[in-house]
C-alpha positions in Angstrom: 39.4 13.4 -12.5 38.5 10.4 -10.3 37.3 10.7 -6.7 38.5 8.1 -4.2 40.0 6.0 -7.1 36.5 5.0 -8.0 34.1 7.8 -9.1 34.9 9.4 -12.5 33.6 13.0 -12.8 31.3 13.3 -15.8 29.9 16.8 -15.3 30.0 19.6 -12.8 26.5 20.9 -12.1 27.2 23.3 -9.3 30.3 25.3 -8.3 30.9 27.9 -5.5 33.7 29.0 -3.3 33.3 26.1 -0.9 30.9 23.6 -2.5 31.1 21.5 -5.7 28.5 19.2 -7.1 29.2 16.6 -9.8 27.6 13.8 -11.8 30.0 10.9 -11.4 30.2 7.4 -12.8 31.0 4.5 -10.5 33.9 2.7 -12.2 32.8 -0.6 -10.5 29.2 -0.6 -11.6 29.0 2.1 -14.4 26.1 3.7 -12.5 25.8 7.5 -12.3 25.6 9.2 -9.0 25.7 12.7 -7.5 28.9 13.7 -5.7 28.6 16.6 -3.2 32.0 18.0 -2.1 32.5 20.5 0.7 35.9 22.0 1.3 37.2 21.6 4.9 38.1 25.3 5.0 34.4 26.2 4.3 32.1 28.2 6.5 31.4 26.1 9.7 27.7 26.2 9.0 28.3 24.6 5.6 30.4 21.9 7.2 27.7 21.3 9.7 25.1 21.0 7.0 27.2 18.4 5.2 27.2 16.3 8.3 23.4 16.9 8.7 22.6 15.7 5.3 24.6 12.5 5.9 23.0 12.0 9.2 19.4 12.6 7.9 19.7 10.5 4.8 21.2 7.6 6.9 18.0 7.6 8.9 15.5 8.2 6.1 14.6 5.4 3.8 12.1 6.5 1.2 11.7 5.7 -2.5 11.5 9.4 -3.3 14.7 10.3 -1.4 18.3 9.9 -2.5 20.2 7.0 -0.8 23.7 7.3 0.5 26.1 5.3 -1.6 29.4 6.4 -0.1 31.0 9.0 2.2 34.7 9.8 2.4 37.3 12.5 3.0 40.3 13.7 1.0 43.0 15.9 2.3 41.0 19.1 1.4 37.4 18.1 1.3 34.5 15.9 2.5 32.5 14.1 -0.2 29.0 12.5 -0.2 28.0 10.1 -3.0 24.2 9.7 -3.3 21.5 8.6 -5.8 21.3 10.6 -9.0 17.8 11.5 -10.2 18.2 12.3 -13.9 15.5 14.8 -14.6 14.7 18.5 -14.2 13.4 20.4 -11.2 9.7 21.2 -10.8 10.2 24.9 -11.7 11.8 24.1 -15.0 9.2 21.4 -15.7 6.4 23.9 -15.3 8.1 26.3 -17.7 8.3 23.6 -20.4 4.8 22.3 -20.1 1.8 24.6 -20.7 -0.7 22.2 -19.2 -0.6 19.6 -16.4 -3.4 17.1 -15.7 -5.4 17.3 -12.5 -4.4 13.7 -11.8 -0.7 14.5 -12.0 -1.0 17.6 -9.8 -2.8 15.6 -7.2 -0.3 12.8 -7.3 2.7 15.2 -6.9 1.1 17.1 -4.0 0.2 13.8 -2.2 3.7 12.5 -2.8 5.2 15.7 -1.3 2.9 15.5 1.7 3.9 11.9 2.2 7.6 12.7 2.0 7.4 15.6 4.5 5.3 13.6 6.9 7.9 10.8 6.8 10.6 13.4 7.6 8.6 14.7 10.5 7.9 11.2 11.9 11.7 10.7 12.0 12.1 13.8 14.1 13.3 16.3 11.5 12.1 19.4 9.7 13.0 19.8 6.0 12.9 23.7 6.1 14.0 24.5 2.5 11.0 23.2 0.4 11.0 24.8 -3.1 10.4 23.8 -6.7 14.2 23.7 -7.3 14.5 20.9 -4.7 11.8 18.7 -6.4 13.1 16.7 -9.3 10.7 15.3 -12.0 11.7 12.0 -13.6 9.2 10.3 -15.9 6.4 12.1 -14.1 7.6 10.9 -10.7 8.6 13.5 -8.1 11.7 13.2 -5.9 13.0 15.4 -3.0 16.7 16.3 -2.9 19.1 18.6 -0.8 18.6 17.6 2.8 21.4 19.8 4.1 19.1 22.4 5.6 17.2 19.8 7.7 16.9 20.4 11.4 15.9 18.2 14.3 12.5 19.4 15.6 14.1 20.7 18.8 17.1 22.3 17.2 17.9 26.0 17.1 21.1 25.5 14.9 21.7 28.3 12.4 21.2 27.2 8.8 21.8 28.4 5.3 18.6 28.2 3.2 16.6 30.3 0.7 15.1 33.2 2.5 12.4 33.4 -0.2 11.1 30.0 0.8 11.8 30.3 4.5 8.9 30.5 6.9 8.7 34.2 8.1 8.8 33.3 11.8 12.3 32.0 11.4 13.5 35.2 10.0 11.8 37.1 12.8 12.4 34.9 15.8 14.6 32.0 14.7 11.7 29.6 15.7 10.7 26.7 13.5 8.2 23.8 13.8 6.4 21.5 11.5 4.1 24.3 10.4 7.2 25.8 8.8 7.2 22.9 6.3 3.4 23.5 5.9 4.5 27.0 4.7 6.8 25.4 2.2 4.0 23.1 1.0 1.9 26.2 0.4 4.5 27.4 -2.1 4.3 24.2 -4.0 0.5 24.3 -4.0 0.7 27.9 -5.4 3.0 26.7 -8.1 0.6 24.0 -9.3 -2.8 25.6 -8.7 -3.8 29.0 -10.1 -7.5 29.0 -8.9 -10.1 27.1 -7.0 -10.2 25.6 -3.4 -6.6 24.3 -3.7 -5.4 27.8 -4.3 -7.2 29.0 -1.2 -5.7 26.1 0.7 -2.2 27.2 -0.4 -2.8 30.7 0.9 -3.9 29.2 4.2 -0.7 27.3 4.4 1.3 30.5 3.6 -0.3 32.5 6.4 2.4 34.6 8.1 1.1 33.5 11.5 2.0 29.8 12.2 -1.1 29.5 14.5 -3.4 30.2 11.5 -1.8 27.6 9.2 -2.8 23.9 8.8 -1.2 22.2 11.8 0.2 19.0 10.4 0.9 17.1 7.1 -1.9 14.6 8.0 -4.4 17.5 8.3 -3.1 19.1 5.1 -3.6 15.8 3.2 -7.2 15.6 4.4 -8.0 19.2 3.5 -6.3 18.8 0.1 -8.3 15.6 -0.7 -11.5 17.4 0.2 -10.6 20.3 -2.1 -9.9 17.9 -5.0 -13.0 15.8 -4.4 -15.5 18.7 -4.8 -14.8 19.2 -8.5 -14.6 15.4 -9.2 -18.0 14.8 -7.6 -19.5 17.7 -9.5 -18.4 16.1 -12.9 -20.1 12.8 -11.9 -23.3 14.4 -10.9 -23.5 16.6 -14.0 -23.0 13.4 -16.2 -25.8 11.6 -14.2 -28.2 14.5 -14.4 -27.6 15.0 -18.1 -27.9 11.3 -18.9 -31.2 11.0 -17.1 -32.5 14.2 -18.8 -31.5 13.1 -22.3 -32.6 9.5 -21.8 -36.1 10.7 -21.0 -36.2 12.8 -24.1 -35.7 9.8 -26.3 -39.1 8.6 -25.3 -40.8 11.9 -25.0 -40.5 13.1 -28.6 -41.7 11.4 -31.8 -39.4 11.0 -34.8 -42.2 10.9 -37.3 -41.5 14.0 -39.3 -38.5 15.4 -37.5 -35.8 17.3 -39.4 -37.7 18.2 -42.6 -40.6 19.6 -40.6 -38.3 21.8 -38.4 -36.4 23.1 -41.5 -39.7 24.1 -43.0 -41.2 25.7 -39.9 -38.0 26.7 -37.9 -40.2 26.8 -34.8 -38.9 26.0 -31.4 -41.6 23.4 -30.8 -40.1 21.2 -33.5 -36.4 21.7 -32.7 -35.9 19.0 -30.0 -37.5 16.2 -32.0 -35.5 17.2 -35.1 -32.3 17.3 -33.1 -33.0 13.9 -31.6 -33.6 12.5 -35.1 -30.1 13.6 -36.3 -28.6 12.4 -33.0 -30.0 8.9 -33.6 -28.5 8.9 -37.1 -25.0 9.5 -35.7 -22.5 6.8 -35.0 -20.1 6.1 -32.1 -20.3 6.5 -28.4 -23.0 8.8 -27.0 -20.6 11.6 -26.5 -19.3 11.2 -30.1 -22.9 11.3 -31.3 -23.5 14.6 -29.4 -20.3 16.1 -30.7 -21.1 15.2 -34.4 -24.8 16.2 -34.1 -24.0 19.6 -32.5 -21.3 20.3 -35.1 -23.8 19.5 -37.9 -26.4 21.9 -36.5 -24.0 24.7 -35.8 -22.2 24.3 -39.2 -25.5 24.4 -41.1 -26.9 27.4 -39.2 -29.9 25.5 -37.9 -29.8 27.0 -34.4 -31.2 30.6 -34.4 -31.5 33.1 -31.6 -35.3 33.0 -32.2 -35.7 29.3 -31.3 -33.4 29.9 -28.3 -35.9 32.3 -26.8 -37.8 29.1 -25.8 -36.5 28.2 -22.3 -37.0 24.5 -22.9 -35.0 24.5 -26.2 -32.3 26.7 -24.6 -31.9 24.4 -21.7 -31.8 21.3 -23.9 -29.1 22.7 -26.3 -27.0 24.2 -23.4 -27.0 20.7 -21.8 -26.0 19.2 -25.1 -23.1 21.6 -25.4 -21.9 20.7 -21.9 -22.3 17.0 -22.7 -20.1 17.5 -25.9 -17.3 18.7 -23.6 -16.4 21.2 -26.3 -15.6 24.7 -24.9 -16.2 26.5 -28.2 -19.7 25.0 -28.6 -20.5 25.9 -25.0 -19.5 29.5 -25.7 -21.4 29.5 -29.0 -24.7 28.4 -27.5 -24.2 30.6 -24.4 -23.6 33.7 -26.6 -26.8 33.1 -28.5 -29.0 33.3 -25.4 -30.6 36.6 -24.6 -30.5 38.0 -21.1 -34.1 37.0 -20.2 -33.4 33.3 -21.0 -30.1 33.5 -19.1 -32.0 34.6 -16.1 -34.4 31.7 -16.4 -31.5 29.3 -16.8 -29.2 30.7 -14.2 -28.1 27.3 -12.9 -26.9 26.1 -16.3 -25.5 29.5 -17.2 -23.4 29.6 -14.0 -22.2 26.0 -14.7 -21.3 26.7 -18.3 -19.4 29.8 -17.4 -17.3 27.8 -14.9 -16.8 25.0 -17.5 -15.5 27.4 -20.2 -13.5 29.3 -17.5 -15.2 32.6 -18.2 -15.7 33.3 -14.5 -15.6 37.0 -15.1 -19.1 36.6 -16.6 -20.5 35.4 -13.3 -22.0 38.3 -11.4 -22.6 38.2 -7.7 -26.3 39.2 -8.2 -26.8 35.9 -10.0 -25.5 34.0 -7.1 -27.6 36.0 -4.7 -30.8 35.5 -6.8 -30.1 31.8 -7.2 -29.9 31.3 -3.4 -33.0 33.3 -2.8 -34.9 31.4 -5.4 -33.7 28.2 -3.8 -35.0 29.4 -0.5 -38.5 30.4 -1.7 -39.2 27.8 -4.5 -41.1 24.6 -3.8 -38.6 21.9 -4.6 -38.2 18.3 -3.6 -35.5 17.5 -1.1 -33.2 15.9 -3.7 -33.7 18.9 -6.1 -32.7 21.3 -3.2 -29.6 19.3 -2.5 -28.6 19.0 -6.1 -29.0 22.8 -6.6 -27.1 23.6 -3.4 -24.3 21.3 -4.5 -24.2 23.0 -7.9 -24.0 26.6 -6.5 -21.4 25.5 -3.9 -19.2 24.1 -6.6 -19.6 27.3 -8.7 -18.6 29.6 -5.8 -15.8 27.2 -4.8 -14.3 27.1 -8.3 -14.6 30.9 -8.7 -13.6 31.7 -5.2 -16.6 33.9 -4.7 -16.9 35.3 -1.1 -20.6 35.2 -0.1 -22.1 38.0 1.9 -23.2 36.9 5.4 -26.9 36.8 4.5 -26.3 34.5 1.6 -24.0 32.3 3.6 -26.7 32.0 6.2 -29.2 30.9 3.5 -26.9 28.0 2.6 -26.6 27.1 6.3 -30.4 27.3 6.9 -31.3 25.3 3.8 -29.0 22.5 4.9 -30.3 22.6 8.5 -33.8 22.2 7.3 -33.0 19.0 5.4 -34.6 15.8 6.8 -32.4 13.5 8.8 -31.0 11.0 6.2 -27.9 9.3 4.9 -27.2 9.4 1.2 -24.5 10.1 -1.3 -26.0 13.4 -2.5 -26.1 14.8 1.0 -22.5 13.7 1.7 -21.4 15.3 -1.6 -23.2 18.5 -0.6 -21.5 18.4 2.9 -18.1 17.9 1.3 -18.6 20.9 -1.0 -19.8 23.0 2.0 -16.7 22.1 4.1 -14.5 22.9 1.1 -16.1 26.4 1.0 -15.4 26.7 4.7 -11.7 26.3 4.0 -11.8 29.0 1.3 -13.4 31.6 3.5 -11.5 30.6 6.7 -9.7 34.0 6.9 -12.7 36.1 5.9 -14.7 38.1 8.5 -17.7 35.8 8.2 -19.5 33.4 10.5 -19.3 30.0 9.0 -21.9 27.7 10.7 -21.8 24.0 10.3 -25.1 22.1 10.4 -25.4 19.9 13.6 -26.1 16.8 11.6 -22.6 16.8 10.0 -21.2 15.2 13.1 -23.6 12.3 12.7 -23.3 12.2 8.9 -19.5 11.8 9.2 -19.4 9.8 12.5 -17.4 7.0 10.9 -15.1 9.4 9.0 -12.3 10.7 11.2 -10.9 12.9 8.5 -14.1 14.8 8.1 -14.6 15.1 11.8 -11.2 16.7 12.1 -12.0 19.2 9.4 -15.3 20.0 11.1 -13.4 20.7 14.3 -10.8 22.7 12.4 -13.5 24.9 10.9 -15.0 25.5 14.3 -17.9 23.0 14.2 
């Protein structure tokens, strides 16, 4: 069957009483398009939505939206020809792929925010955001089905999925741009199962519009803040481990290393013996660590006895993290006794997060870590690094602090000297990210006064500070 003497129907992909959707081939260009047909005797709302989609797409030009190719009528129907994105919807894509990279998640969310912001700037609301309306083609994401769109001031009845519809419309018929924020919350929930981004999604899905993120611009800033915390943590871990391990190269002699350790099996000889085998390995530093740790584990050279030494335990746990091998992290962690774990609470917390065994993290460890941080004599940089570590642990695990522990975090920051450096900014970013997580909890979240000065040239951060009540 040929539509309008030009478009040859290749496949019917949707059929209902009043609507048909086809993949068609343009006989002039051989290109494939989507043809949407609405019968003239259809429900008046469906006819209205057909005209809405034509009107909206004619005003929206965006690389991730379909373009109108042709619009025409037959005796019985109205037909829209538009761009065909040959892919599968986001829901199907997620079912087919067990894992998705953080980079790709971030790209898709930012693309979705950009698309919705563009729609809002043109004076429309999208309304029906759901995974089925997002098409994945070669890891690019596209938005389709604009027939539920409304002008921002419109109260026109629409037909859209009630599952994805903002609850205020079902109750009052009122919609604004926070209704699309609600839809974005659903996409965030589909992509993020844990961490700050999950909490941000729940914030977007609040049943009360007044408690949601207010705009796509603000959502983008909050989302980037949530993403940044984990990225910065990885960088700082690598820096700290590199400095620590580099210093060990000069600290221990290689005179009688491995043979001496194998004879004595004492903790005092382990680090120098390990460094000896590390230096014999080839490849990048990470490859050397992986090969060396495998050699030691495979030969049974690491015993629970030597791991009773706090220094040895700290060294090998850092090596396991540096190897980026979850199995070896678990192996070393399981060899540690409870007393050593208490002494290495910072690394134990970090390792549990890394291997995603967050059920092993007990609140009392968090509480003791914060109290130790409050009472111990540490340099300013050490305090900031430790605060940054614990903030990333509680952010990743979505741990809700008690008010007294939250106050410790606030006071520790408030007592920091007035300075501008990258560690302090990283710490502040992580703290603001935690503020987003606990926004709906019955807690008083205080923001240190110096944050305003720290971020005086960063309008995004200043807006988040204001949003959190600072």
